[in-house]
A tleap script that builds the chain and sets N, CA, C and O, in Angstrom:
source leaprc.protein.ff14SB
mol = sequence {
  NMET PHE ARG THR SER SER ARG ARG ASP ASP
  ALA ALA THR ILE CYS PRO MET ALA SER LEU
  LEU VAL VAL ASP ASP ASP ALA ARG VAL CYS
  ASP VAL LEU ARG ARG LEU LEU ALA ARG SER
  GLY TYR ALA VAL THR CYS ALA THR GLY GLY
  GLU GLU ALA LEU ALA LEU LEU ARG GLU SER
  ARG PRO ASP LEU VAL ILE LEU ASP TRP MET
  MET PRO GLY LEU ASP GLY LEU GLY VAL LEU
  ARG ARG MET ARG ALA ASP PRO ALA THR GLU
  ARG VAL ALA VAL MET VAL TYR THR ALA SER
  ASP GLU PRO GLN VAL ALA ARG ASP ALA ALA
  ALA LEU GLY ALA LEU ASP CYS VAL PRO LYS
  VAL GLY ARG TYR THR ASP LEU ARG GLU ARG
  ILE GLU CYS CYS LEU ALA THR ALA THR ARG
  ARG SER ALA THR ALA CGLU
}
set mol.1.N position { 0.809 -1.158 0.080 }
set mol.1.CA position { -0.119 0.004 -0.102 }
set mol.1.C position { 0.899 1.050 0.194 }
set mol.1.O position { 0.892 1.966 -0.629 }
set mol.2.N position { 2.116 1.194 1.531 }
set mol.2.CA position { 2.925 2.490 1.038 }
set mol.2.C position { 4.401 2.155 0.780 }
set mol.2.O position { 4.936 1.066 0.991 }
set mol.3.N position { 4.878 3.084 0.369 }
set mol.3.CA position { 6.757 3.034 0.565 }
set mol.3.C position { 6.844 3.713 1.274 }
set mol.3.O position { 6.262 4.796 1.217 }
set mol.4.N position { 7.707 3.309 2.360 }
set mol.4.CA position { 8.182 4.061 3.334 }
set mol.4.C position { 9.501 4.375 3.695 }
set mol.4.O position { 10.177 3.386 3.410 }
set mol.5.N position { 10.277 5.338 4.225 }
set mol.5.CA position { 11.541 5.730 4.073 }
set mol.5.C position { 11.748 5.005 5.217 }
set mol.5.O position { 10.755 4.563 5.794 }
set mol.6.N position { 12.947 4.774 5.703 }
set mol.6.CA position { 14.020 4.332 6.784 }
set mol.6.C position { 14.207 5.690 7.837 }
set mol.6.O position { 14.599 5.409 8.970 }
set mol.7.N position { 14.020 6.742 7.616 }
set mol.7.CA position { 14.269 7.740 8.668 }
set mol.7.C position { 13.101 8.156 9.446 }
set mol.7.O position { 11.952 8.240 9.013 }
set mol.8.N position { 13.406 8.350 10.352 }
set mol.8.CA position { 12.216 8.408 11.468 }
set mol.8.C position { 11.742 9.902 10.814 }
set mol.8.O position { 12.521 10.629 10.197 }
set mol.9.N position { 10.436 10.192 11.047 }
set mol.9.CA position { 9.484 11.235 10.186 }
set mol.9.C position { 9.187 12.289 11.368 }
set mol.9.O position { 8.966 12.233 12.578 }
set mol.10.N position { 9.296 13.241 10.412 }
set mol.10.CA position { 9.857 14.935 11.872 }
set mol.10.C position { 7.934 15.828 11.674 }
set mol.10.O position { 7.569 16.927 12.091 }
set mol.11.N position { 7.389 15.099 11.139 }
set mol.11.CA position { 5.895 15.749 11.047 }
set mol.11.C position { 5.783 16.274 11.792 }
set mol.11.O position { 5.404 17.408 11.497 }
set mol.12.N position { 5.970 16.023 13.287 }
set mol.12.CA position { 5.632 16.468 15.109 }
set mol.12.C position { 6.432 17.734 15.042 }
set mol.12.O position { 6.057 18.664 15.757 }
set mol.13.N position { 7.529 17.902 14.248 }
set mol.13.CA position { 7.786 19.378 14.698 }
set mol.13.C position { 7.113 20.496 13.874 }
set mol.13.O position { 6.939 21.540 14.502 }
set mol.14.N position { 6.725 20.481 12.666 }
set mol.14.CA position { 5.674 21.054 11.707 }
set mol.14.C position { 4.525 21.536 12.617 }
set mol.14.O position { 4.370 22.718 12.923 }
set mol.15.N position { 3.757 20.555 13.011 }
set mol.15.CA position { 2.272 20.209 13.378 }
set mol.15.C position { 2.612 19.434 14.693 }
set mol.15.O position { 2.342 18.266 14.411 }
set mol.16.N position { 3.030 19.470 15.889 }
set mol.16.CA position { 3.215 19.327 16.862 }
set mol.16.C position { 1.584 18.567 16.998 }
set mol.16.O position { 0.570 19.042 16.488 }
set mol.17.N position { 1.648 17.200 17.869 }
set mol.17.CA position { 0.296 16.358 17.843 }
set mol.17.C position { -1.111 17.009 17.341 }
set mol.17.O position { -2.148 17.120 17.994 }
set mol.18.N position { -0.895 17.350 16.197 }
set mol.18.CA position { -2.133 17.350 15.402 }
set mol.18.C position { -2.882 16.207 15.287 }
set mol.18.O position { -2.523 15.095 14.900 }
set mol.19.N position { -4.175 16.661 15.736 }
set mol.19.CA position { -5.064 15.432 15.531 }
set mol.19.C position { -5.988 14.805 14.542 }
set mol.19.O position { -7.057 15.368 14.305 }
set mol.20.N position { -5.681 13.715 13.957 }
set mol.20.CA position { -6.416 13.217 12.383 }
set mol.20.C position { -7.627 12.430 12.602 }
set mol.20.O position { -7.581 11.788 13.651 }
set mol.21.N position { -8.684 12.293 11.930 }
set mol.21.CA position { -9.400 11.598 12.116 }
set mol.21.C position { -9.436 10.919 10.339 }
set mol.21.O position { -9.647 11.575 9.319 }
set mol.22.N position { -9.130 9.294 10.458 }
set mol.22.CA position { -8.779 9.031 9.480 }
set mol.22.C position { -10.101 8.445 9.512 }
set mol.22.O position { -10.630 8.036 10.545 }
set mol.23.N position { -10.813 8.400 7.947 }
set mol.23.CA position { -12.329 7.528 7.672 }
set mol.23.C position { -12.504 6.593 6.220 }
set mol.23.O position { -13.019 6.889 5.142 }
set mol.24.N position { -11.736 5.144 6.770 }
set mol.24.CA position { -12.222 4.437 5.963 }
set mol.24.C position { -12.630 2.995 5.851 }
set mol.24.O position { -11.805 2.182 6.267 }
set mol.25.N position { -13.916 2.473 5.293 }
set mol.25.CA position { -14.257 1.564 5.158 }
set mol.25.C position { -13.599 0.443 5.120 }
set mol.25.O position { -14.086 -0.646 4.818 }
set mol.26.N position { -12.358 0.680 5.452 }
set mol.26.CA position { -11.248 -1.094 4.884 }
set mol.26.C position { -11.020 -0.656 5.899 }
set mol.26.O position { -11.096 0.571 5.969 }
set mol.27.N position { -10.650 -1.399 7.116 }
set mol.27.CA position { -10.191 -1.483 8.767 }
set mol.27.C position { -8.531 -1.747 8.179 }
set mol.27.O position { -7.539 -1.397 8.818 }
set mol.28.N position { -8.498 -2.273 7.153 }
set mol.28.CA position { -6.552 -2.483 7.064 }
set mol.28.C position { -5.714 -1.347 7.009 }
set mol.28.O position { -4.625 -1.169 7.555 }
set mol.29.N position { -6.522 -0.431 6.107 }
set mol.29.CA position { -6.359 1.067 5.829 }
set mol.29.C position { -5.943 1.943 7.160 }
set mol.29.O position { -4.934 2.521 7.565 }
set mol.30.N position { -6.935 1.775 7.491 }
set mol.30.CA position { -6.951 2.495 8.813 }
set mol.30.C position { -6.008 2.014 9.866 }
set mol.30.O position { -5.380 2.760 10.617 }
set mol.31.N position { -5.971 1.056 9.866 }
set mol.31.CA position { -4.858 0.711 10.885 }
set mol.31.C position { -3.838 1.093 10.144 }
set mol.31.O position { -3.556 2.219 10.552 }
set mol.32.N position { -3.169 0.821 9.345 }
set mol.32.CA position { -2.162 1.241 8.568 }
set mol.32.C position { -1.651 2.814 8.663 }
set mol.32.O position { -0.517 3.196 8.953 }
set mol.33.N position { -2.509 3.408 8.421 }
set mol.33.CA position { -2.528 4.647 8.573 }
set mol.33.C position { -2.044 5.310 10.021 }
set mol.33.O position { -1.001 5.927 10.241 }
set mol.34.N position { -3.188 4.973 10.992 }
set mol.34.CA position { -3.097 4.975 12.189 }
set mol.34.C position { -1.471 4.972 13.015 }
set mol.34.O position { -1.111 5.703 13.938 }
set mol.35.N position { -0.656 3.835 12.281 }
set mol.35.CA position { 0.478 3.418 12.859 }
set mol.35.C position { 1.240 3.970 12.206 }
set mol.35.O position { 2.298 4.056 12.830 }
set mol.36.N position { 1.332 4.654 10.736 }
set mol.36.CA position { 2.314 5.124 10.158 }
set mol.36.C position { 2.292 6.743 10.665 }
set mol.36.O position { 3.270 7.222 11.239 }
set mol.37.N position { 1.135 7.489 10.405 }
set mol.37.CA position { 0.528 8.827 11.149 }
set mol.37.C position { 1.265 8.985 12.569 }
set mol.37.O position { 2.039 9.941 12.607 }
set mol.38.N position { 1.169 8.251 13.696 }
set mol.38.CA position { 1.344 7.935 14.913 }
set mol.38.C position { 2.310 8.081 14.862 }
set mol.38.O position { 2.728 9.054 15.490 }
set mol.39.N position { 3.469 7.109 13.981 }
set mol.39.CA position { 5.048 7.212 14.135 }
set mol.39.C position { 5.183 8.850 13.900 }
set mol.39.O position { 5.791 9.563 14.699 }
set mol.40.N position { 4.669 9.251 12.943 }
set mol.40.CA position { 4.947 10.836 12.699 }
set mol.40.C position { 4.761 11.907 13.507 }
set mol.40.O position { 5.253 12.997 13.216 }
set mol.41.N position { 4.069 11.725 14.555 }
set mol.41.CA position { 3.636 12.162 15.906 }
set mol.41.C position { 2.253 12.573 15.637 }
set mol.41.O position { 1.889 13.402 16.471 }
set mol.42.N position { 1.662 12.385 15.066 }
set mol.42.CA position { 0.109 12.600 14.911 }
set mol.42.C position { -0.411 11.793 16.177 }
set mol.42.O position { 0.157 10.902 16.809 }
set mol.43.N position { -1.735 12.406 16.370 }
set mol.43.CA position { -2.449 11.903 17.184 }
set mol.43.C position { -3.695 11.420 16.021 }
set mol.43.O position { -4.253 12.140 15.192 }
set mol.44.N position { -3.941 9.658 16.338 }
set mol.44.CA position { -4.813 9.268 15.204 }
set mol.44.C position { -6.591 8.872 15.617 }
set mol.44.O position { -6.986 7.955 16.337 }
set mol.45.N position { -7.092 9.501 15.171 }
set mol.45.CA position { -8.477 8.832 15.831 }
set mol.45.C position { -9.461 7.984 14.058 }
set mol.45.O position { -9.731 8.564 13.006 }
set mol.46.N position { -9.696 6.662 14.417 }
set mol.46.CA position { -10.158 5.906 13.451 }
set mol.46.C position { -11.075 5.812 13.558 }
set mol.46.O position { -11.552 5.553 14.663 }
set mol.47.N position { -12.049 6.021 12.131 }
set mol.47.CA position { -13.819 5.592 11.851 }
set mol.47.C position { -13.797 4.366 10.465 }
set mol.47.O position { -12.963 4.353 9.560 }
set mol.48.N position { -14.723 3.601 10.601 }
set mol.48.CA position { -14.885 3.046 9.540 }
set mol.48.C position { -16.326 3.177 8.828 }
set mol.48.O position { -16.937 2.249 8.298 }
set mol.49.N position { -16.674 4.300 8.909 }
set mol.49.CA position { -17.698 4.454 8.380 }
set mol.49.C position { -18.350 6.173 8.110 }
set mol.49.O position { -17.679 7.197 8.235 }
set mol.50.N position { -19.050 6.138 7.923 }
set mol.50.CA position { -19.566 7.760 7.723 }
set mol.50.C position { -20.197 8.310 8.910 }
set mol.50.O position { -19.988 9.368 9.502 }
set mol.51.N position { -21.012 7.369 9.129 }
set mol.51.CA position { -21.967 7.722 10.374 }
set mol.51.C position { -21.428 8.042 11.632 }
set mol.51.O position { -21.888 8.932 12.348 }
set mol.52.N position { -20.093 7.065 12.027 }
set mol.52.CA position { -19.337 6.582 12.732 }
set mol.52.C position { -18.655 7.547 12.755 }
set mol.52.O position { -18.783 7.834 13.945 }
set mol.53.N position { -17.887 8.438 12.274 }
set mol.53.CA position { -17.565 9.909 11.999 }
set mol.53.C position { -17.873 10.761 11.932 }
set mol.53.O position { -17.024 11.644 12.050 }
set mol.54.N position { -19.056 11.098 11.734 }
set mol.54.CA position { -20.058 12.071 12.838 }
set mol.54.C position { -20.439 11.828 13.688 }
set mol.54.O position { -21.422 12.505 13.989 }
set mol.55.N position { -20.091 10.939 14.524 }
set mol.55.CA position { -20.204 10.691 15.694 }
set mol.55.C position { -18.956 10.863 16.374 }
set mol.55.O position { -19.110 11.124 17.567 }
set mol.56.N position { -17.733 10.796 15.975 }
set mol.56.CA position { -16.363 10.867 16.788 }
set mol.56.C position { -16.814 12.297 16.026 }
set mol.56.O position { -17.948 11.924 16.325 }
set mol.57.N position { -16.985 13.375 15.438 }
set mol.57.CA position { -16.967 14.841 14.760 }
set mol.57.C position { -17.827 15.351 15.905 }
set mol.57.O position { -17.732 16.567 16.071 }
set mol.58.N position { -18.587 14.756 16.676 }
set mol.58.CA position { -19.810 15.396 17.214 }
set mol.58.C position { -19.255 15.285 18.896 }
set mol.58.O position { -19.849 16.028 19.676 }
set mol.59.N position { -18.078 14.334 19.512 }
set mol.59.CA position { -16.947 14.024 20.630 }
set mol.59.C position { -15.960 14.962 20.794 }
set mol.59.O position { -15.606 15.542 21.820 }
set mol.60.N position { -15.425 15.075 19.301 }
set mol.60.CA position { -14.160 16.078 19.573 }
set mol.60.C position { -13.983 16.198 17.920 }
set mol.60.O position { -14.249 15.378 17.041 }
set mol.61.N position { -13.264 17.947 17.821 }
set mol.61.CA position { -12.603 18.287 16.429 }
set mol.61.C position { -11.262 18.393 16.509 }
set mol.61.O position { -10.578 19.061 17.283 }
set mol.62.N position { -10.801 17.315 15.208 }
set mol.62.CA position { -9.504 16.979 14.628 }
set mol.62.C position { -9.544 18.283 14.207 }
set mol.62.O position { -10.435 19.117 14.048 }
set mol.63.N position { -7.563 18.225 13.974 }
set mol.63.CA position { -7.304 18.910 13.082 }
set mol.63.C position { -7.579 19.149 11.665 }
set mol.63.O position { -7.595 20.211 11.042 }
set mol.64.N position { -7.878 17.476 11.131 }
set mol.64.CA position { -7.956 17.157 10.266 }
set mol.64.C position { -8.765 16.094 10.167 }
set mol.64.O position { -8.728 15.198 11.010 }
set mol.65.N position { -9.559 16.070 9.163 }
set mol.65.CA position { -10.114 15.066 9.014 }
set mol.65.C position { -9.804 14.394 7.595 }
set mol.65.O position { -10.015 15.095 6.606 }
set mol.66.N position { -9.200 12.770 7.367 }
set mol.66.CA position { -8.826 12.218 5.938 }
set mol.66.C position { -9.585 11.615 5.526 }
set mol.66.O position { -9.249 10.484 5.876 }
set mol.67.N position { -10.433 11.534 4.995 }
set mol.67.CA position { -11.947 10.740 4.025 }
set mol.67.C position { -11.784 10.475 3.015 }
set mol.67.O position { -11.376 11.214 2.119 }
set mol.68.N position { -12.201 8.848 2.920 }
set mol.68.CA position { -12.098 8.218 1.741 }
set mol.68.C position { -13.640 8.678 0.920 }
set mol.68.O position { -14.706 8.892 1.497 }
set mol.69.N position { -13.447 8.733 -0.226 }
set mol.69.CA position { -14.735 8.948 -1.274 }
set mol.69.C position { -15.754 8.040 -1.294 }
set mol.69.O position { -16.966 8.255 -1.289 }
set mol.70.N position { -14.972 6.680 -1.323 }
set mol.70.CA position { -15.685 5.552 -1.858 }
set mol.70.C position { -16.077 4.999 -0.677 }
set mol.70.O position { -15.081 4.695 -0.021 }
set mol.71.N position { -17.405 4.658 0.047 }
set mol.71.CA position { -17.658 3.851 1.001 }
set mol.71.C position { -19.048 3.286 0.836 }
set mol.71.O position { -19.714 3.590 -0.154 }
set mol.72.N position { -19.447 2.585 1.642 }
set mol.72.CA position { -20.832 1.828 1.666 }
set mol.72.C position { -21.511 2.505 2.949 }
set mol.72.O position { -21.034 2.873 4.023 }
set mol.73.N position { -23.038 2.530 2.333 }
set mol.73.CA position { -23.812 3.751 3.171 }
set mol.73.C position { -23.435 5.201 2.367 }
set mol.73.O position { -23.246 5.759 1.287 }
set mol.74.N position { -23.488 5.306 3.714 }
set mol.74.CA position { -22.953 7.507 4.108 }
set mol.74.C position { -21.467 7.301 3.408 }
set mol.74.O position { -20.755 6.469 3.970 }
set mol.75.N position { -21.097 7.749 2.624 }
set mol.75.CA position { -20.219 7.676 1.270 }
set mol.75.C position { -19.105 8.906 2.105 }
set mol.75.O position { -19.342 9.367 3.222 }
set mol.76.N position { -17.908 9.257 1.266 }
set mol.76.CA position { -17.444 10.573 1.612 }
set mol.76.C position { -18.318 12.103 0.862 }
set mol.76.O position { -18.161 13.217 1.362 }
set mol.77.N position { -19.079 11.899 -0.195 }
set mol.77.CA position { -19.811 13.115 -0.285 }
set mol.77.C position { -20.571 13.812 0.512 }
set mol.77.O position { -20.867 14.958 0.849 }
set mol.78.N position { -20.945 11.840 0.832 }
set mol.78.CA position { -22.413 12.283 2.089 }
set mol.78.C position { -21.887 13.430 3.730 }
set mol.78.O position { -22.332 14.453 4.251 }
set mol.79.N position { -20.733 12.474 3.999 }
set mol.79.CA position { -20.758 12.738 4.993 }
set mol.79.C position { -19.981 14.194 4.953 }
set mol.79.O position { -20.032 14.773 6.038 }
set mol.80.N position { -19.124 15.043 3.693 }
set mol.80.CA position { -18.565 15.942 3.508 }
set mol.80.C position { -20.060 16.841 3.874 }
set mol.80.O position { -20.172 17.546 4.877 }
set mol.81.N position { -21.084 16.659 2.902 }
set mol.81.CA position { -22.087 17.043 3.384 }
set mol.81.C position { -22.728 17.591 4.270 }
set mol.81.O position { -23.105 18.759 4.354 }
set mol.82.N position { -22.881 16.599 5.059 }
set mol.82.CA position { -23.100 16.721 6.545 }
set mol.82.C position { -22.414 17.444 7.478 }
set mol.82.O position { -22.786 17.899 8.559 }
set mol.83.N position { -21.074 17.503 6.762 }
set mol.83.CA position { -20.448 18.379 8.056 }
set mol.83.C position { -20.356 19.992 7.546 }
set mol.83.O position { -20.221 20.968 8.283 }
set mol.84.N position { -20.424 19.988 6.663 }
set mol.84.CA position { -20.337 21.566 6.128 }
set mol.84.C position { -22.146 21.883 6.350 }
set mol.84.O position { -22.389 23.064 6.104 }
set mol.85.N position { -23.160 21.231 6.677 }
set mol.85.CA position { -24.655 21.511 6.906 }
set mol.85.C position { -24.516 21.732 8.623 }
set mol.85.O position { -25.614 22.137 9.005 }
set mol.86.N position { -23.614 21.617 9.727 }
set mol.86.CA position { -23.207 21.539 10.328 }
set mol.86.C position { -22.470 22.825 11.178 }
set mol.86.O position { -21.276 23.010 10.941 }
set mol.87.N position { -23.182 23.760 12.209 }
set mol.87.CA position { -22.574 24.596 11.976 }
set mol.87.C position { -20.784 23.966 13.594 }
set mol.87.O position { -19.825 24.436 14.207 }
set mol.88.N position { -21.404 22.954 13.421 }
set mol.88.CA position { -20.872 22.756 14.908 }
set mol.88.C position { -19.144 22.205 13.684 }
set mol.88.O position { -18.011 22.658 13.850 }
set mol.89.N position { -19.457 21.437 12.875 }
set mol.89.CA position { -18.238 20.920 11.987 }
set mol.89.C position { -18.101 21.723 10.561 }
set mol.89.O position { -17.375 21.335 9.646 }
set mol.90.N position { -18.765 22.686 10.527 }
set mol.90.CA position { -18.598 23.226 8.734 }
set mol.90.C position { -17.426 23.193 8.975 }
set mol.90.O position { -16.945 22.112 8.637 }
set mol.91.N position { -16.291 24.284 9.667 }
set mol.91.CA position { -15.296 24.490 9.157 }
set mol.91.C position { -14.061 23.614 9.657 }
set mol.91.O position { -12.918 24.060 9.559 }
set mol.92.N position { -14.336 22.280 10.227 }
set mol.92.CA position { -13.335 21.291 10.171 }
set mol.92.C position { -12.838 20.873 9.019 }
set mol.92.O position { -13.534 20.318 8.169 }
set mol.93.N position { -10.815 21.245 8.808 }
set mol.93.CA position { -10.509 21.021 7.587 }
set mol.93.C position { -10.855 19.366 7.085 }
set mol.93.O position { -11.050 18.487 7.924 }
set mol.94.N position { -10.892 19.119 5.690 }
set mol.94.CA position { -10.958 17.702 5.195 }
set mol.94.C position { -9.586 17.851 4.234 }
set mol.94.O position { -9.012 18.900 3.941 }
set mol.95.N position { -9.229 16.453 3.826 }
set mol.95.CA position { -8.751 16.025 2.937 }
set mol.95.C position { -9.155 14.667 2.458 }
set mol.95.O position { -9.070 13.623 3.105 }
set mol.96.N position { -9.568 14.803 1.348 }
set mol.96.CA position { -10.576 13.358 0.659 }
set mol.96.C position { -9.056 12.874 -0.112 }
set mol.96.O position { -8.256 13.544 -0.765 }
set mol.97.N position { -9.052 11.184 0.338 }
set mol.97.CA position { -8.185 10.123 0.671 }
set mol.97.C position { -9.092 9.494 -0.685 }
set mol.97.O position { -10.252 9.456 -0.275 }
set mol.98.N position { -9.063 9.046 -1.952 }
set mol.98.CA position { -9.482 8.183 -2.727 }
set mol.98.C position { -8.729 7.280 -3.496 }
set mol.98.O position { -7.511 7.297 -3.671 }
set mol.99.N position { -9.750 6.309 -4.043 }
set mol.99.CA position { -9.171 5.109 -5.323 }
set mol.99.C position { -9.316 5.605 -6.300 }
set mol.99.O position { -8.734 5.293 -7.338 }
set mol.100.N position { -10.225 6.593 -6.149 }
set mol.100.CA position { -10.979 6.694 -7.699 }
set mol.100.C position { -10.330 8.214 -8.518 }
set mol.100.O position { -10.468 9.418 -8.301 }
set mol.101.N position { -9.556 7.371 -9.565 }
set mol.101.CA position { -9.310 8.594 -10.740 }
set mol.101.C position { -10.102 9.566 -11.541 }
set mol.101.O position { -9.867 10.123 -12.613 }
set mol.102.N position { -11.420 9.623 -10.462 }
set mol.102.CA position { -12.423 10.319 -11.461 }
set mol.102.C position { -11.900 11.805 -11.231 }
set mol.102.O position { -11.364 12.042 -10.148 }
set mol.103.N position { -12.010 12.758 -12.112 }
set mol.103.CA position { -11.582 14.219 -12.448 }
set mol.103.C position { -12.925 14.782 -11.551 }
set mol.103.O position { -12.484 15.330 -10.541 }
set mol.104.N position { -13.897 14.813 -11.575 }
set mol.104.CA position { -15.205 15.255 -10.648 }
set mol.104.C position { -14.950 14.608 -9.407 }
set mol.104.O position { -15.126 15.357 -8.447 }
set mol.105.N position { -14.639 13.607 -9.162 }
set mol.105.CA position { -14.146 13.419 -7.468 }
set mol.105.C position { -13.909 15.164 -6.963 }
set mol.105.O position { -14.622 16.082 -6.558 }
set mol.106.N position { -12.454 14.933 -7.277 }
set mol.106.CA position { -11.862 16.161 -6.787 }
set mol.106.C position { -12.687 17.309 -7.426 }
set mol.106.O position { -11.871 18.208 -7.629 }
set mol.107.N position { -13.931 17.715 -7.845 }
set mol.107.CA position { -14.438 18.581 -8.099 }
set mol.107.C position { -15.623 18.974 -7.137 }
set mol.107.O position { -16.170 20.000 -6.732 }
set mol.108.N position { -15.692 18.059 -7.039 }
set mol.108.CA position { -16.944 17.799 -6.479 }
set mol.108.C position { -16.534 18.393 -4.548 }
set mol.108.O position { -17.101 19.171 -3.780 }
set mol.109.N position { -15.201 17.458 -4.432 }
set mol.109.CA position { -14.820 17.500 -2.776 }
set mol.109.C position { -14.265 19.218 -2.937 }
set mol.109.O position { -14.848 19.880 -2.079 }
set mol.110.N position { -13.381 20.034 -3.730 }
set mol.110.CA position { -13.325 20.916 -3.619 }
set mol.110.C position { -14.694 22.083 -3.777 }
set mol.110.O position { -14.604 23.289 -3.547 }
set mol.111.N position { -15.732 21.473 -4.154 }
set mol.111.CA position { -16.719 22.330 -4.245 }
set mol.111.C position { -17.194 22.498 -2.887 }
set mol.111.O position { -17.491 23.619 -2.473 }
set mol.112.N position { -17.289 21.444 -2.153 }
set mol.112.CA position { -17.126 21.398 -0.300 }
set mol.112.C position { -16.600 21.531 0.277 }
set mol.112.O position { -16.665 20.855 1.303 }
set mol.113.N position { -15.878 22.259 0.161 }
set mol.113.CA position { -14.460 22.645 0.857 }
set mol.113.C position { -13.355 21.962 1.322 }
set mol.113.O position { -12.676 22.318 2.285 }
set mol.114.N position { -13.101 20.605 0.381 }
set mol.114.CA position { -12.411 19.736 1.079 }
set mol.114.C position { -10.648 20.795 0.225 }
set mol.114.O position { -10.418 21.566 -0.707 }
set mol.115.N position { -9.939 20.144 1.278 }
set mol.115.CA position { -8.472 21.399 0.899 }
set mol.115.C position { -7.547 20.778 0.252 }
set mol.115.O position { -6.609 21.406 -0.241 }
set mol.116.N position { -7.686 19.092 0.118 }
set mol.116.CA position { -6.907 18.388 -0.853 }
set mol.116.C position { -8.077 16.869 -1.341 }
set mol.116.O position { -9.019 16.335 -0.756 }
set mol.117.N position { -7.461 16.640 -2.543 }
set mol.117.CA position { -7.831 15.390 -2.727 }
set mol.117.C position { -6.840 13.901 -3.409 }
set mol.117.O position { -6.834 13.606 -4.604 }
set mol.118.N position { -6.213 13.275 -2.518 }
set mol.118.CA position { -4.770 12.757 -2.950 }
set mol.118.C position { -5.565 11.231 -2.878 }
set mol.118.O position { -6.359 10.695 -2.104 }
set mol.119.N position { -4.812 10.833 -4.257 }
set mol.119.CA position { -5.092 9.405 -4.532 }
set mol.119.C position { -4.659 8.680 -3.480 }
set mol.119.O position { -3.882 9.238 -2.705 }
set mol.120.N position { -5.074 7.243 -3.216 }
set mol.120.CA position { -4.516 6.560 -2.539 }
set mol.120.C position { -3.212 5.698 -2.976 }
set mol.120.O position { -2.355 5.338 -2.169 }
set mol.121.N position { -3.190 5.495 -3.982 }
set mol.121.CA position { -1.980 5.034 -4.360 }
set mol.121.C position { -0.547 5.596 -4.227 }
set mol.121.O position { -0.414 6.464 -5.090 }
set mol.122.N position { 0.147 5.508 -3.776 }
set mol.122.CA position { 1.632 6.646 -3.787 }
set mol.122.C position { 2.330 6.034 -2.815 }
set mol.122.O position { 2.069 5.053 -2.118 }
set mol.123.N position { 3.612 7.035 -2.892 }
set mol.123.CA position { 4.104 6.681 -1.020 }
set mol.123.C position { 4.104 7.233 0.066 }
set mol.123.O position { 4.168 8.455 -0.067 }
set mol.124.N position { 4.052 6.823 1.333 }
set mol.124.CA position { 3.595 7.770 2.384 }
set mol.124.C position { 4.126 8.790 2.844 }
set mol.124.O position { 3.617 9.425 3.768 }
set mol.125.N position { 5.530 9.197 2.121 }
set mol.125.CA position { 6.196 10.232 2.154 }
set mol.125.C position { 5.477 11.213 1.496 }
set mol.125.O position { 5.561 12.289 2.088 }
set mol.126.N position { 4.793 11.248 0.483 }
set mol.126.CA position { 4.131 12.082 -0.531 }
set mol.126.C position { 2.729 12.163 0.202 }
set mol.126.O position { 2.186 13.254 0.023 }
set mol.127.N position { 1.941 11.189 1.059 }
set mol.127.CA position { 0.361 11.885 1.582 }
set mol.127.C position { 1.063 12.170 3.157 }
set mol.127.O position { 0.143 12.453 3.924 }
set mol.128.N position { 1.742 12.176 3.518 }
set mol.128.CA position { 2.348 12.746 4.672 }
set mol.128.C position { 2.559 14.206 4.478 }
set mol.128.O position { 2.003 14.949 5.286 }
set mol.129.N position { 3.356 14.786 3.426 }
set mol.129.CA position { 3.102 15.955 2.633 }
set mol.129.C position { 2.291 17.226 2.678 }
set mol.129.O position { 2.298 18.418 2.986 }
set mol.130.N position { 1.440 16.019 2.075 }
set mol.130.CA position { -0.015 16.606 1.762 }
set mol.130.C position { -0.320 16.753 3.017 }
set mol.130.O position { -0.164 17.873 3.502 }
set mol.131.N position { -0.732 15.872 3.694 }
set mol.131.CA position { -1.020 16.155 5.254 }
set mol.131.C position { -0.635 17.519 6.274 }
set mol.131.O position { -1.019 18.182 7.237 }
set mol.132.N position { 0.422 17.365 5.257 }
set mol.132.CA position { 0.960 18.685 6.727 }
set mol.132.C position { 0.764 20.330 5.818 }
set mol.132.O position { 0.934 21.473 6.244 }
set mol.133.N position { 0.433 19.946 4.733 }
set mol.133.CA position { -0.120 21.309 3.538 }
set mol.133.C position { -1.476 21.391 4.245 }
set mol.133.O position { -1.928 22.460 4.655 }
set mol.134.N position { -1.862 20.669 4.322 }
set mol.134.CA position { -3.517 20.836 5.064 }
set mol.134.C position { -3.245 21.561 6.564 }
set mol.134.O position { -3.563 22.688 6.944 }
set mol.135.N position { -2.776 20.846 7.028 }
set mol.135.CA position { -2.716 21.399 8.317 }
set mol.135.C position { -2.336 22.717 8.564 }
set mol.135.O position { -2.944 23.508 9.285 }
set mol.136.N position { -0.802 23.030 7.634 }
set mol.136.CA position { -0.919 25.000 7.753 }
set mol.136.C position { -1.924 25.480 6.859 }
set mol.136.O position { -2.384 26.564 7.218 }
set mol.137.N position { -2.468 24.956 5.679 }
set mol.137.CA position { -3.887 26.171 5.760 }
set mol.137.C position { -4.733 26.126 6.239 }
set mol.137.O position { -5.456 27.115 6.113 }
set mol.138.N position { -5.293 24.854 7.205 }
set mol.138.CA position { -6.238 24.946 8.226 }
set mol.138.C position { -5.626 25.642 8.985 }
set mol.138.O position { -6.370 26.394 9.615 }
set mol.139.N position { -4.593 25.734 9.215 }
set mol.139.CA position { -4.151 26.577 10.719 }
set mol.139.C position { -4.545 28.223 10.125 }
set mol.139.O position { -5.420 28.825 10.747 }
set mol.140.N position { -3.786 29.015 8.749 }
set mol.140.CA position { -3.902 29.778 8.681 }
set mol.140.C position { -5.144 30.222 8.114 }
set mol.140.O position { -5.140 31.365 7.657 }
set mol.141.N position { -6.429 29.418 8.034 }
set mol.141.CA position { -7.211 29.839 8.035 }
set mol.141.C position { -8.121 30.286 9.275 }
set mol.141.O position { -9.019 31.124 9.202 }
set mol.142.N position { -7.809 29.713 10.218 }
set mol.142.CA position { -8.077 29.870 11.790 }
set mol.142.C position { -7.727 30.794 12.230 }
set mol.142.O position { -8.499 31.357 13.006 }
set mol.143.N position { -6.468 31.375 11.971 }
set mol.143.CA position { -6.302 32.442 12.365 }
set mol.143.C position { -6.438 33.486 11.845 }
set mol.143.O position { -6.216 34.510 12.491 }
set mol.144.N position { -6.912 33.548 10.299 }
set mol.144.CA position { -7.691 34.118 9.933 }
set mol.144.C position { -9.198 34.962 10.339 }
set mol.144.O position { -9.511 36.145 10.470 }
set mol.145.N position { -10.031 33.413 10.472 }
set mol.145.CA position { -10.864 33.708 10.955 }
set mol.145.C position { -11.323 34.253 12.333 }
set mol.145.O position { -12.453 34.681 12.570 }
set mol.146.N position { -10.114 34.164 13.360 }
set mol.146.CA position { -10.417 34.415 14.828 }
set mol.146.C position { -9.940 36.101 14.859 }
set mol.146.O position { -10.022 36.747 15.903 }
savepdb mol mol.pdb
quit
């Protein structure tokens, strides 16, 4: 799934203990991402479905949601629509993480305020860099809004 480097990740120095919510219907993907991202210094919570993700968002606000687009039941589009319709979650940063190569996915995600749309195939270091960019953008937006 991911190719990783042998060096210790240093993302924690960029966004110390940023909290991430990984939402993916494949428990194996959640587990791999949880381990890799925790090793990079992130506090990671996982949800294996859209409804579970929304329930977790009612309890706490992660710095970034990494959201699978294609899930059974409430898919990523549905989750993102509900998040944007709820004043409590409308400003939570979201990065879509998808196996789809359809350009419309990125357009739909962007229209609903997703900061990025990242393909599931690729190197872990690329994913981590995109996460760092999303966190930096979310931090800037939050500072501007205050």
